[in-house]
Chimera marker file (.cmm) of the C-alpha trace (Angstrom):
<marker_set name="trace">
<marker id="1" x="69.466" y="117.552" z="-70.476" r="1" g="1" b="0" radius="0.5"/>
<marker id="2" x="66.666" y="119.767" z="-71.470" r="1" g="1" b="0" radius="0.5"/>
<marker id="3" x="64.209" y="120.543" z="-68.684" r="1" g="1" b="0" radius="0.5"/>
<marker id="4" x="61.150" y="122.037" z="-70.309" r="1" g="1" b="0" radius="0.5"/>
<marker id="5" x="59.418" y="125.273" z="-69.228" r="1" g="1" b="0" radius="0.5"/>
<marker id="6" x="56.299" y="125.182" z="-67.242" r="1" g="1" b="0" radius="0.5"/>
<marker id="7" x="54.243" y="127.923" z="-65.631" r="1" g="1" b="0" radius="0.5"/>
<marker id="8" x="55.109" y="128.364" z="-61.950" r="1" g="1" b="0" radius="0.5"/>
<marker id="9" x="52.189" y="128.337" z="-59.589" r="1" g="1" b="0" radius="0.5"/>
<marker id="10" x="51.847" y="130.431" z="-56.480" r="1" g="1" b="0" radius="0.5"/>
<marker id="11" x="49.294" y="130.485" z="-53.698" r="1" g="1" b="0" radius="0.5"/>
<marker id="12" x="46.982" y="133.468" z="-53.474" r="1" g="1" b="0" radius="0.5"/>
<marker id="13" x="46.827" y="133.921" z="-57.192" r="1" g="1" b="0" radius="0.5"/>
<marker id="14" x="44.121" y="136.054" z="-58.693" r="1" g="1" b="0" radius="0.5"/>
<marker id="15" x="43.445" y="135.637" z="-62.388" r="1" g="1" b="0" radius="0.5"/>
<marker id="16" x="44.209" y="138.701" z="-64.463" r="1" g="1" b="0" radius="0.5"/>
<marker id="17" x="41.061" y="140.570" z="-65.272" r="1" g="1" b="0" radius="0.5"/>
<marker id="18" x="39.928" y="140.976" z="-68.836" r="1" g="1" b="0" radius="0.5"/>
<marker id="19" x="41.083" y="144.175" z="-70.492" r="1" g="1" b="0" radius="0.5"/>
<marker id="20" x="39.059" y="147.148" z="-69.357" r="1" g="1" b="0" radius="0.5"/>
<marker id="21" x="38.142" y="150.358" z="-71.258" r="1" g="1" b="0" radius="0.5"/>
<marker id="22" x="40.868" y="152.399" z="-69.548" r="1" g="1" b="0" radius="0.5"/>
<marker id="23" x="44.577" y="151.815" z="-69.629" r="1" g="1" b="0" radius="0.5"/>
<marker id="24" x="46.490" y="152.111" z="-66.365" r="1" g="1" b="0" radius="0.5"/>
<marker id="25" x="48.511" y="155.387" z="-66.313" r="1" g="1" b="0" radius="0.5"/>
<marker id="26" x="51.470" y="153.442" z="-64.824" r="1" g="1" b="0" radius="0.5"/>
<marker id="27" x="52.587" y="149.837" z="-64.897" r="1" g="1" b="0" radius="0.5"/>
<marker id="28" x="55.410" y="148.118" z="-63.074" r="1" g="1" b="0" radius="0.5"/>
<marker id="29" x="56.616" y="144.707" z="-64.213" r="1" g="1" b="0" radius="0.5"/>
<marker id="30" x="58.194" y="142.804" z="-61.393" r="1" g="1" b="0" radius="0.5"/>
<marker id="31" x="60.218" y="139.606" z="-61.347" r="1" g="1" b="0" radius="0.5"/>
<marker id="32" x="63.020" y="137.991" z="-59.288" r="1" g="1" b="0" radius="0.5"/>
<marker id="33" x="66.101" y="139.943" z="-60.465" r="1" g="1" b="0" radius="0.5"/>
<marker id="34" x="64.984" y="142.395" z="-63.196" r="1" g="1" b="0" radius="0.5"/>
<marker id="35" x="67.276" y="140.486" z="-65.619" r="1" g="1" b="0" radius="0.5"/>
<marker id="36" x="64.955" y="138.585" z="-67.923" r="1" g="1" b="0" radius="0.5"/>
<marker id="37" x="61.140" y="138.594" z="-67.597" r="1" g="1" b="0" radius="0.5"/>
<marker id="38" x="60.391" y="142.060" z="-66.231" r="1" g="1" b="0" radius="0.5"/>
<marker id="39" x="62.789" y="144.082" z="-68.479" r="1" g="1" b="0" radius="0.5"/>
<marker id="40" x="61.540" y="142.029" z="-71.453" r="1" g="1" b="0" radius="0.5"/>
<marker id="41" x="57.891" y="142.817" z="-70.554" r="1" g="1" b="0" radius="0.5"/>
<marker id="42" x="58.747" y="146.491" z="-70.142" r="1" g="1" b="0" radius="0.5"/>
<marker id="43" x="60.280" y="146.709" z="-73.655" r="1" g="1" b="0" radius="0.5"/>
<marker id="44" x="57.459" y="144.800" z="-75.193" r="1" g="1" b="0" radius="0.5"/>
<marker id="45" x="54.844" y="146.893" z="-73.456" r="1" g="1" b="0" radius="0.5"/>
<marker id="46" x="56.654" y="150.074" z="-74.688" r="1" g="1" b="0" radius="0.5"/>
<marker id="47" x="56.359" y="148.735" z="-78.196" r="1" g="1" b="0" radius="0.5"/>
<marker id="48" x="52.544" y="147.981" z="-77.855" r="1" g="1" b="0" radius="0.5"/>
<marker id="49" x="51.226" y="150.709" z="-75.522" r="1" g="1" b="0" radius="0.5"/>
<marker id="50" x="50.852" y="154.461" z="-76.004" r="1" g="1" b="0" radius="0.5"/>
<marker id="51" x="53.711" y="156.648" z="-74.773" r="1" g="1" b="0" radius="0.5"/>
<marker id="52" x="51.299" y="158.184" z="-72.140" r="1" g="1" b="0" radius="0.5"/>
<marker id="53" x="51.515" y="154.963" z="-70.124" r="1" g="1" b="0" radius="0.5"/>
<marker id="54" x="54.467" y="155.122" z="-67.621" r="1" g="1" b="0" radius="0.5"/>
<marker id="55" x="56.293" y="151.760" z="-67.701" r="1" g="1" b="0" radius="0.5"/>
<marker id="56" x="58.992" y="150.452" z="-65.413" r="1" g="1" b="0" radius="0.5"/>
<marker id="57" x="60.535" y="147.177" z="-64.328" r="1" g="1" b="0" radius="0.5"/>
<marker id="58" x="62.239" y="145.964" z="-61.163" r="1" g="1" b="0" radius="0.5"/>
<marker id="59" x="63.339" y="142.828" z="-59.382" r="1" g="1" b="0" radius="0.5"/>
<marker id="60" x="62.891" y="141.603" z="-55.781" r="1" g="1" b="0" radius="0.5"/>
<marker id="61" x="66.646" y="141.140" z="-55.685" r="1" g="1" b="0" radius="0.5"/>
<marker id="62" x="69.569" y="142.598" z="-57.596" r="1" g="1" b="0" radius="0.5"/>
<marker id="63" x="70.460" y="140.681" z="-60.749" r="1" g="1" b="0" radius="0.5"/>
<marker id="64" x="72.792" y="141.006" z="-63.769" r="1" g="1" b="0" radius="0.5"/>
<marker id="65" x="71.887" y="141.744" z="-67.339" r="1" g="1" b="0" radius="0.5"/>
<marker id="66" x="71.330" y="138.554" z="-69.350" r="1" g="1" b="0" radius="0.5"/>
<marker id="67" x="72.808" y="138.533" z="-72.898" r="1" g="1" b="0" radius="0.5"/>
<marker id="68" x="70.218" y="135.974" z="-74.118" r="1" g="1" b="0" radius="0.5"/>
<marker id="69" x="67.522" y="138.656" z="-73.536" r="1" g="1" b="0" radius="0.5"/>
<marker id="70" x="69.412" y="140.985" z="-75.843" r="1" g="1" b="0" radius="0.5"/>
<marker id="71" x="69.644" y="138.253" z="-78.425" r="1" g="1" b="0" radius="0.5"/>
<marker id="72" x="65.947" y="137.381" z="-78.502" r="1" g="1" b="0" radius="0.5"/>
<marker id="73" x="64.797" y="141.004" z="-78.418" r="1" g="1" b="0" radius="0.5"/>
<marker id="74" x="67.185" y="141.843" z="-81.322" r="1" g="1" b="0" radius="0.5"/>
<marker id="75" x="65.387" y="139.104" z="-83.312" r="1" g="1" b="0" radius="0.5"/>
<marker id="76" x="62.174" y="141.277" z="-83.217" r="1" g="1" b="0" radius="0.5"/>
<marker id="77" x="64.127" y="144.552" z="-83.655" r="1" g="1" b="0" radius="0.5"/>
<marker id="78" x="63.844" y="145.604" z="-79.956" r="1" g="1" b="0" radius="0.5"/>
<marker id="79" x="66.515" y="146.488" z="-77.425" r="1" g="1" b="0" radius="0.5"/>
<marker id="80" x="66.862" y="146.896" z="-73.717" r="1" g="1" b="0" radius="0.5"/>
<marker id="81" x="69.065" y="150.009" z="-74.469" r="1" g="1" b="0" radius="0.5"/>
<marker id="82" x="70.985" y="151.079" z="-71.415" r="1" g="1" b="0" radius="0.5"/>
<marker id="83" x="68.833" y="148.940" z="-69.039" r="1" g="1" b="0" radius="0.5"/>
<marker id="84" x="70.561" y="147.960" z="-65.811" r="1" g="1" b="0" radius="0.5"/>
<marker id="85" x="68.726" y="145.638" z="-63.469" r="1" g="1" b="0" radius="0.5"/>
<marker id="86" x="67.267" y="147.355" z="-60.432" r="1" g="1" b="0" radius="0.5"/>
<marker id="87" x="65.416" y="146.434" z="-57.287" r="1" g="1" b="0" radius="0.5"/>
<marker id="88" x="62.128" y="147.772" z="-55.931" r="1" g="1" b="0" radius="0.5"/>
<marker id="89" x="64.108" y="150.029" z="-53.525" r="1" g="1" b="0" radius="0.5"/>
<marker id="90" x="65.941" y="151.579" z="-56.529" r="1" g="1" b="0" radius="0.5"/>
<marker id="91" x="62.788" y="152.855" z="-58.265" r="1" g="1" b="0" radius="0.5"/>
<marker id="92" x="62.370" y="156.593" z="-58.420" r="1" g="1" b="0" radius="0.5"/>
<marker id="93" x="58.655" y="156.252" z="-57.809" r="1" g="1" b="0" radius="0.5"/>
<marker id="94" x="57.065" y="153.413" z="-55.822" r="1" g="1" b="0" radius="0.5"/>
<marker id="95" x="53.465" y="154.077" z="-56.780" r="1" g="1" b="0" radius="0.5"/>
<marker id="96" x="51.923" y="152.417" z="-59.763" r="1" g="1" b="0" radius="0.5"/>
<marker id="97" x="48.344" y="151.877" z="-60.918" r="1" g="1" b="0" radius="0.5"/>
<marker id="98" x="49.109" y="148.270" z="-61.834" r="1" g="1" b="0" radius="0.5"/>
<marker id="99" x="51.911" y="145.896" z="-60.763" r="1" g="1" b="0" radius="0.5"/>
<marker id="100" x="52.291" y="142.822" z="-62.963" r="1" g="1" b="0" radius="0.5"/>
<marker id="101" x="54.228" y="140.075" z="-61.263" r="1" g="1" b="0" radius="0.5"/>
<marker id="102" x="56.019" y="137.431" z="-63.329" r="1" g="1" b="0" radius="0.5"/>
<marker id="103" x="57.393" y="135.152" z="-60.642" r="1" g="1" b="0" radius="0.5"/>
<marker id="104" x="56.015" y="133.798" z="-57.317" r="1" g="1" b="0" radius="0.5"/>
<marker id="105" x="58.462" y="135.631" z="-55.155" r="1" g="1" b="0" radius="0.5"/>
<marker id="106" x="57.705" y="138.860" z="-57.048" r="1" g="1" b="0" radius="0.5"/>
<marker id="107" x="53.960" y="138.321" z="-56.497" r="1" g="1" b="0" radius="0.5"/>
<marker id="108" x="54.412" y="137.842" z="-52.771" r="1" g="1" b="0" radius="0.5"/>
<marker id="109" x="56.655" y="140.970" z="-52.561" r="1" g="1" b="0" radius="0.5"/>
<marker id="110" x="54.086" y="143.024" z="-54.464" r="1" g="1" b="0" radius="0.5"/>
<marker id="111" x="51.257" y="141.896" z="-52.311" r="1" g="1" b="0" radius="0.5"/>
<marker id="112" x="53.250" y="142.813" z="-49.154" r="1" g="1" b="0" radius="0.5"/>
<marker id="113" x="54.286" y="146.141" z="-50.608" r="1" g="1" b="0" radius="0.5"/>
<marker id="114" x="50.733" y="147.077" z="-51.602" r="1" g="1" b="0" radius="0.5"/>
<marker id="115" x="48.692" y="145.629" z="-48.716" r="1" g="1" b="0" radius="0.5"/>
<marker id="116" x="47.759" y="149.141" z="-47.510" r="1" g="1" b="0" radius="0.5"/>
<marker id="117" x="47.710" y="150.720" z="-50.931" r="1" g="1" b="0" radius="0.5"/>
<marker id="118" x="45.006" y="150.938" z="-53.676" r="1" g="1" b="0" radius="0.5"/>
<marker id="119" x="47.085" y="149.243" z="-56.362" r="1" g="1" b="0" radius="0.5"/>
<marker id="120" x="46.063" y="146.412" z="-58.583" r="1" g="1" b="0" radius="0.5"/>
<marker id="121" x="48.441" y="143.445" z="-58.644" r="1" g="1" b="0" radius="0.5"/>
<marker id="122" x="48.156" y="140.809" z="-61.328" r="1" g="1" b="0" radius="0.5"/>
<marker id="123" x="50.148" y="137.603" z="-61.438" r="1" g="1" b="0" radius="0.5"/>
<marker id="124" x="51.164" y="136.451" z="-64.895" r="1" g="1" b="0" radius="0.5"/>
<marker id="125" x="53.119" y="133.181" z="-64.362" r="1" g="1" b="0" radius="0.5"/>
<marker id="126" x="56.106" y="133.114" z="-66.593" r="1" g="1" b="0" radius="0.5"/>
<marker id="127" x="58.662" y="130.289" z="-66.520" r="1" g="1" b="0" radius="0.5"/>
<marker id="128" x="62.240" y="131.081" z="-65.784" r="1" g="1" b="0" radius="0.5"/>
<marker id="129" x="64.244" y="130.388" z="-68.974" r="1" g="1" b="0" radius="0.5"/>
<marker id="130" x="67.450" y="129.973" z="-67.018" r="1" g="1" b="0" radius="0.5"/>
<marker id="131" x="66.181" y="126.643" z="-65.724" r="1" g="1" b="0" radius="0.5"/>
<marker id="132" x="66.476" y="125.169" z="-69.300" r="1" g="1" b="0" radius="0.5"/>
<marker id="133" x="69.655" y="123.403" z="-70.066" r="1" g="1" b="0" radius="0.5"/>
<marker id="134" x="70.954" y="122.041" z="-73.290" r="1" g="1" b="0" radius="0.5"/>
<marker id="135" x="72.364" y="123.576" z="-76.466" r="1" g="1" b="0" radius="0.5"/>
<marker id="136" x="72.463" y="127.275" z="-77.212" r="1" g="1" b="0" radius="0.5"/>
<marker id="137" x="69.578" y="126.697" z="-79.576" r="1" g="1" b="0" radius="0.5"/>
<marker id="138" x="67.456" y="125.070" z="-76.871" r="1" g="1" b="0" radius="0.5"/>
<marker id="139" x="68.270" y="127.796" z="-74.347" r="1" g="1" b="0" radius="0.5"/>
<marker id="140" x="67.362" y="130.560" z="-76.958" r="1" g="1" b="0" radius="0.5"/>
<marker id="141" x="64.124" y="128.700" z="-77.705" r="1" g="1" b="0" radius="0.5"/>
<marker id="142" x="63.201" y="129.043" z="-73.962" r="1" g="1" b="0" radius="0.5"/>
<marker id="143" x="63.932" y="132.745" z="-74.000" r="1" g="1" b="0" radius="0.5"/>
<marker id="144" x="61.887" y="133.122" z="-77.240" r="1" g="1" b="0" radius="0.5"/>
<marker id="145" x="58.962" y="131.299" z="-75.593" r="1" g="1" b="0" radius="0.5"/>
<marker id="146" x="58.949" y="133.768" z="-72.678" r="1" g="1" b="0" radius="0.5"/>
<marker id="147" x="59.259" y="136.800" z="-75.129" r="1" g="1" b="0" radius="0.5"/>
<marker id="148" x="56.407" y="135.544" z="-77.212" r="1" g="1" b="0" radius="0.5"/>
<marker id="149" x="54.160" y="134.691" z="-74.211" r="1" g="1" b="0" radius="0.5"/>
<marker id="150" x="54.805" y="138.096" z="-72.738" r="1" g="1" b="0" radius="0.5"/>
<marker id="151" x="54.020" y="139.821" z="-76.006" r="1" g="1" b="0" radius="0.5"/>
<marker id="152" x="50.746" y="137.848" z="-76.340" r="1" g="1" b="0" radius="0.5"/>
<marker id="153" x="49.765" y="138.473" z="-72.729" r="1" g="1" b="0" radius="0.5"/>
<marker id="154" x="50.461" y="142.251" z="-73.019" r="1" g="1" b="0" radius="0.5"/>
<marker id="155" x="48.374" y="142.383" z="-76.221" r="1" g="1" b="0" radius="0.5"/>
<marker id="156" x="45.508" y="140.365" z="-74.746" r="1" g="1" b="0" radius="0.5"/>
<marker id="157" x="45.428" y="142.373" z="-71.481" r="1" g="1" b="0" radius="0.5"/>
<marker id="158" x="45.601" y="145.844" z="-72.974" r="1" g="1" b="0" radius="0.5"/>
<marker id="159" x="44.271" y="145.685" z="-76.525" r="1" g="1" b="0" radius="0.5"/>
<marker id="160" x="40.643" y="146.705" z="-75.889" r="1" g="1" b="0" radius="0.5"/>
<marker id="161" x="41.821" y="149.359" z="-73.401" r="1" g="1" b="0" radius="0.5"/>
<marker id="162" x="44.249" y="150.822" z="-75.970" r="1" g="1" b="0" radius="0.5"/>
<marker id="163" x="41.527" y="150.948" z="-78.618" r="1" g="1" b="0" radius="0.5"/>
<marker id="164" x="38.793" y="152.008" z="-76.311" r="1" g="1" b="0" radius="0.5"/>
<marker id="165" x="36.553" y="149.023" z="-77.293" r="1" g="1" b="0" radius="0.5"/>
<marker id="166" x="34.851" y="146.851" z="-74.690" r="1" g="1" b="0" radius="0.5"/>
<marker id="167" x="34.829" y="143.129" z="-75.086" r="1" g="1" b="0" radius="0.5"/>
<link id1="1" id2="2" r="1" g="1" b="0" radius="0.2"/>
<link id1="2" id2="3" r="1" g="1" b="0" radius="0.2"/>
<link id1="3" id2="4" r="1" g="1" b="0" radius="0.2"/>
<link id1="4" id2="5" r="1" g="1" b="0" radius="0.2"/>
<link id1="5" id2="6" r="1" g="1" b="0" radius="0.2"/>
<link id1="6" id2="7" r="1" g="1" b="0" radius="0.2"/>
<link id1="7" id2="8" r="1" g="1" b="0" radius="0.2"/>
<link id1="8" id2="9" r="1" g="1" b="0" radius="0.2"/>
<link id1="9" id2="10" r="1" g="1" b="0" radius="0.2"/>
<link id1="10" id2="11" r="1" g="1" b="0" radius="0.2"/>
<link id1="11" id2="12" r="1" g="1" b="0" radius="0.2"/>
<link id1="12" id2="13" r="1" g="1" b="0" radius="0.2"/>
<link id1="13" id2="14" r="1" g="1" b="0" radius="0.2"/>
<link id1="14" id2="15" r="1" g="1" b="0" radius="0.2"/>
<link id1="15" id2="16" r="1" g="1" b="0" radius="0.2"/>
<link id1="16" id2="17" r="1" g="1" b="0" radius="0.2"/>
<link id1="17" id2="18" r="1" g="1" b="0" radius="0.2"/>
<link id1="18" id2="19" r="1" g="1" b="0" radius="0.2"/>
<link id1="19" id2="20" r="1" g="1" b="0" radius="0.2"/>
<link id1="20" id2="21" r="1" g="1" b="0" radius="0.2"/>
<link id1="21" id2="22" r="1" g="1" b="0" radius="0.2"/>
<link id1="22" id2="23" r="1" g="1" b="0" radius="0.2"/>
<link id1="23" id2="24" r="1" g="1" b="0" radius="0.2"/>
<link id1="24" id2="25" r="1" g="1" b="0" radius="0.2"/>
<link id1="25" id2="26" r="1" g="1" b="0" radius="0.2"/>
<link id1="26" id2="27" r="1" g="1" b="0" radius="0.2"/>
<link id1="27" id2="28" r="1" g="1" b="0" radius="0.2"/>
<link id1="28" id2="29" r="1" g="1" b="0" radius="0.2"/>
<link id1="29" id2="30" r="1" g="1" b="0" radius="0.2"/>
<link id1="30" id2="31" r="1" g="1" b="0" radius="0.2"/>
<link id1="31" id2="32" r="1" g="1" b="0" radius="0.2"/>
<link id1="32" id2="33" r="1" g="1" b="0" radius="0.2"/>
<link id1="33" id2="34" r="1" g="1" b="0" radius="0.2"/>
<link id1="34" id2="35" r="1" g="1" b="0" radius="0.2"/>
<link id1="35" id2="36" r="1" g="1" b="0" radius="0.2"/>
<link id1="36" id2="37" r="1" g="1" b="0" radius="0.2"/>
<link id1="37" id2="38" r="1" g="1" b="0" radius="0.2"/>
<link id1="38" id2="39" r="1" g="1" b="0" radius="0.2"/>
<link id1="39" id2="40" r="1" g="1" b="0" radius="0.2"/>
<link id1="40" id2="41" r="1" g="1" b="0" radius="0.2"/>
<link id1="41" id2="42" r="1" g="1" b="0" radius="0.2"/>
<link id1="42" id2="43" r="1" g="1" b="0" radius="0.2"/>
<link id1="43" id2="44" r="1" g="1" b="0" radius="0.2"/>
<link id1="44" id2="45" r="1" g="1" b="0" radius="0.2"/>
<link id1="45" id2="46" r="1" g="1" b="0" radius="0.2"/>
<link id1="46" id2="47" r="1" g="1" b="0" radius="0.2"/>
<link id1="47" id2="48" r="1" g="1" b="0" radius="0.2"/>
<link id1="48" id2="49" r="1" g="1" b="0" radius="0.2"/>
<link id1="49" id2="50" r="1" g="1" b="0" radius="0.2"/>
<link id1="50" id2="51" r="1" g="1" b="0" radius="0.2"/>
<link id1="51" id2="52" r="1" g="1" b="0" radius="0.2"/>
<link id1="52" id2="53" r="1" g="1" b="0" radius="0.2"/>
<link id1="53" id2="54" r="1" g="1" b="0" radius="0.2"/>
<link id1="54" id2="55" r="1" g="1" b="0" radius="0.2"/>
<link id1="55" id2="56" r="1" g="1" b="0" radius="0.2"/>
<link id1="56" id2="57" r="1" g="1" b="0" radius="0.2"/>
<link id1="57" id2="58" r="1" g="1" b="0" radius="0.2"/>
<link id1="58" id2="59" r="1" g="1" b="0" radius="0.2"/>
<link id1="59" id2="60" r="1" g="1" b="0" radius="0.2"/>
<link id1="60" id2="61" r="1" g="1" b="0" radius="0.2"/>
<link id1="61" id2="62" r="1" g="1" b="0" radius="0.2"/>
<link id1="62" id2="63" r="1" g="1" b="0" radius="0.2"/>
<link id1="63" id2="64" r="1" g="1" b="0" radius="0.2"/>
<link id1="64" id2="65" r="1" g="1" b="0" radius="0.2"/>
<link id1="65" id2="66" r="1" g="1" b="0" radius="0.2"/>
<link id1="66" id2="67" r="1" g="1" b="0" radius="0.2"/>
<link id1="67" id2="68" r="1" g="1" b="0" radius="0.2"/>
<link id1="68" id2="69" r="1" g="1" b="0" radius="0.2"/>
<link id1="69" id2="70" r="1" g="1" b="0" radius="0.2"/>
<link id1="70" id2="71" r="1" g="1" b="0" radius="0.2"/>
<link id1="71" id2="72" r="1" g="1" b="0" radius="0.2"/>
<link id1="72" id2="73" r="1" g="1" b="0" radius="0.2"/>
<link id1="73" id2="74" r="1" g="1" b="0" radius="0.2"/>
<link id1="74" id2="75" r="1" g="1" b="0" radius="0.2"/>
<link id1="75" id2="76" r="1" g="1" b="0" radius="0.2"/>
<link id1="76" id2="77" r="1" g="1" b="0" radius="0.2"/>
<link id1="77" id2="78" r="1" g="1" b="0" radius="0.2"/>
<link id1="78" id2="79" r="1" g="1" b="0" radius="0.2"/>
<link id1="79" id2="80" r="1" g="1" b="0" radius="0.2"/>
<link id1="80" id2="81" r="1" g="1" b="0" radius="0.2"/>
<link id1="81" id2="82" r="1" g="1" b="0" radius="0.2"/>
<link id1="82" id2="83" r="1" g="1" b="0" radius="0.2"/>
<link id1="83" id2="84" r="1" g="1" b="0" radius="0.2"/>
<link id1="84" id2="85" r="1" g="1" b="0" radius="0.2"/>
<link id1="85" id2="86" r="1" g="1" b="0" radius="0.2"/>
<link id1="86" id2="87" r="1" g="1" b="0" radius="0.2"/>
<link id1="87" id2="88" r="1" g="1" b="0" radius="0.2"/>
<link id1="88" id2="89" r="1" g="1" b="0" radius="0.2"/>
<link id1="89" id2="90" r="1" g="1" b="0" radius="0.2"/>
<link id1="90" id2="91" r="1" g="1" b="0" radius="0.2"/>
<link id1="91" id2="92" r="1" g="1" b="0" radius="0.2"/>
<link id1="92" id2="93" r="1" g="1" b="0" radius="0.2"/>
<link id1="93" id2="94" r="1" g="1" b="0" radius="0.2"/>
<link id1="94" id2="95" r="1" g="1" b="0" radius="0.2"/>
<link id1="95" id2="96" r="1" g="1" b="0" radius="0.2"/>
<link id1="96" id2="97" r="1" g="1" b="0" radius="0.2"/>
<link id1="97" id2="98" r="1" g="1" b="0" radius="0.2"/>
<link id1="98" id2="99" r="1" g="1" b="0" radius="0.2"/>
<link id1="99" id2="100" r="1" g="1" b="0" radius="0.2"/>
<link id1="100" id2="101" r="1" g="1" b="0" radius="0.2"/>
<link id1="101" id2="102" r="1" g="1" b="0" radius="0.2"/>
<link id1="102" id2="103" r="1" g="1" b="0" radius="0.2"/>
<link id1="103" id2="104" r="1" g="1" b="0" radius="0.2"/>
<link id1="104" id2="105" r="1" g="1" b="0" radius="0.2"/>
<link id1="105" id2="106" r="1" g="1" b="0" radius="0.2"/>
<link id1="106" id2="107" r="1" g="1" b="0" radius="0.2"/>
<link id1="107" id2="108" r="1" g="1" b="0" radius="0.2"/>
<link id1="108" id2="109" r="1" g="1" b="0" radius="0.2"/>
<link id1="109" id2="110" r="1" g="1" b="0" radius="0.2"/>
<link id1="110" id2="111" r="1" g="1" b="0" radius="0.2"/>
<link id1="111" id2="112" r="1" g="1" b="0" radius="0.2"/>
<link id1="112" id2="113" r="1" g="1" b="0" radius="0.2"/>
<link id1="113" id2="114" r="1" g="1" b="0" radius="0.2"/>
<link id1="114" id2="115" r="1" g="1" b="0" radius="0.2"/>
<link id1="115" id2="116" r="1" g="1" b="0" radius="0.2"/>
<link id1="116" id2="117" r="1" g="1" b="0" radius="0.2"/>
<link id1="117" id2="118" r="1" g="1" b="0" radius="0.2"/>
<link id1="118" id2="119" r="1" g="1" b="0" radius="0.2"/>
<link id1="119" id2="120" r="1" g="1" b="0" radius="0.2"/>
<link id1="120" id2="121" r="1" g="1" b="0" radius="0.2"/>
<link id1="121" id2="122" r="1" g="1" b="0" radius="0.2"/>
<link id1="122" id2="123" r="1" g="1" b="0" radius="0.2"/>
<link id1="123" id2="124" r="1" g="1" b="0" radius="0.2"/>
<link id1="124" id2="125" r="1" g="1" b="0" radius="0.2"/>
<link id1="125" id2="126" r="1" g="1" b="0" radius="0.2"/>
<link id1="126" id2="127" r="1" g="1" b="0" radius="0.2"/>
<link id1="127" id2="128" r="1" g="1" b="0" radius="0.2"/>
<link id1="128" id2="129" r="1" g="1" b="0" radius="0.2"/>
<link id1="129" id2="130" r="1" g="1" b="0" radius="0.2"/>
<link id1="130" id2="131" r="1" g="1" b="0" radius="0.2"/>
<link id1="131" id2="132" r="1" g="1" b="0" radius="0.2"/>
<link id1="132" id2="133" r="1" g="1" b="0" radius="0.2"/>
<link id1="133" id2="134" r="1" g="1" b="0" radius="0.2"/>
<link id1="134" id2="135" r="1" g="1" b="0" radius="0.2"/>
<link id1="135" id2="136" r="1" g="1" b="0" radius="0.2"/>
<link id1="136" id2="137" r="1" g="1" b="0" radius="0.2"/>
<link id1="137" id2="138" r="1" g="1" b="0" radius="0.2"/>
<link id1="138" id2="139" r="1" g="1" b="0" radius="0.2"/>
<link id1="139" id2="140" r="1" g="1" b="0" radius="0.2"/>
<link id1="140" id2="141" r="1" g="1" b="0" radius="0.2"/>
<link id1="141" id2="142" r="1" g="1" b="0" radius="0.2"/>
<link id1="142" id2="143" r="1" g="1" b="0" radius="0.2"/>
<link id1="143" id2="144" r="1" g="1" b="0" radius="0.2"/>
<link id1="144" id2="145" r="1" g="1" b="0" radius="0.2"/>
<link id1="145" id2="146" r="1" g="1" b="0" radius="0.2"/>
<link id1="146" id2="147" r="1" g="1" b="0" radius="0.2"/>
<link id1="147" id2="148" r="1" g="1" b="0" radius="0.2"/>
<link id1="148" id2="149" r="1" g="1" b="0" radius="0.2"/>
<link id1="149" id2="150" r="1" g="1" b="0" radius="0.2"/>
<link id1="150" id2="151" r="1" g="1" b="0" radius="0.2"/>
<link id1="151" id2="152" r="1" g="1" b="0" radius="0.2"/>
<link id1="152" id2="153" r="1" g="1" b="0" radius="0.2"/>
<link id1="153" id2="154" r="1" g="1" b="0" radius="0.2"/>
<link id1="154" id2="155" r="1" g="1" b="0" radius="0.2"/>
<link id1="155" id2="156" r="1" g="1" b="0" radius="0.2"/>
<link id1="156" id2="157" r="1" g="1" b="0" radius="0.2"/>
<link id1="157" id2="158" r="1" g="1" b="0" radius="0.2"/>
<link id1="158" id2="159" r="1" g="1" b="0" radius="0.2"/>
<link id1="159" id2="160" r="1" g="1" b="0" radius="0.2"/>
<link id1="160" id2="161" r="1" g="1" b="0" radius="0.2"/>
<link id1="161" id2="162" r="1" g="1" b="0" radius="0.2"/>
<link id1="162" id2="163" r="1" g="1" b="0" radius="0.2"/>
<link id1="163" id2="164" r="1" g="1" b="0" radius="0.2"/>
<link id1="164" id2="165" r="1" g="1" b="0" radius="0.2"/>
<link id1="165" id2="166" r="1" g="1" b="0" radius="0.2"/>
<link id1="166" id2="167" r="1" g="1" b="0" radius="0.2"/>
</marker_set>
């Protein structure tokens, strides 16, 4: 049975603002277990953004590395390297200019974490590819979809900031 991917909705969702003329100095990508969506977003952002932007990823809970992520990143000549899933508590630095949440529970955790801080939090709903069942090809297609959506969203959000052009 192949259950298709759909964007998860969460209450208290603010739409992501259009790209601004300045890149954030530091960005945290946050998802449920730092196993699929957030590490994938971190690697894709490293490919697209200048090295001057500090990038990190974490999960609300501890997870385990997912080999399907390695497979779909290798298809576009990227790698997680020595990435090991980590939680928010395991981060060396808890302050970021921007936290991008990729799952409802991550969004709620980020809002709670930052309620007394001047940190922008953006919710980018990304379906959980582990919810897809079927053949290996169908599962890989779900992971590719997440990879490609993340790459597009990162490009859309940060392109004009990276080039210094306003839209």
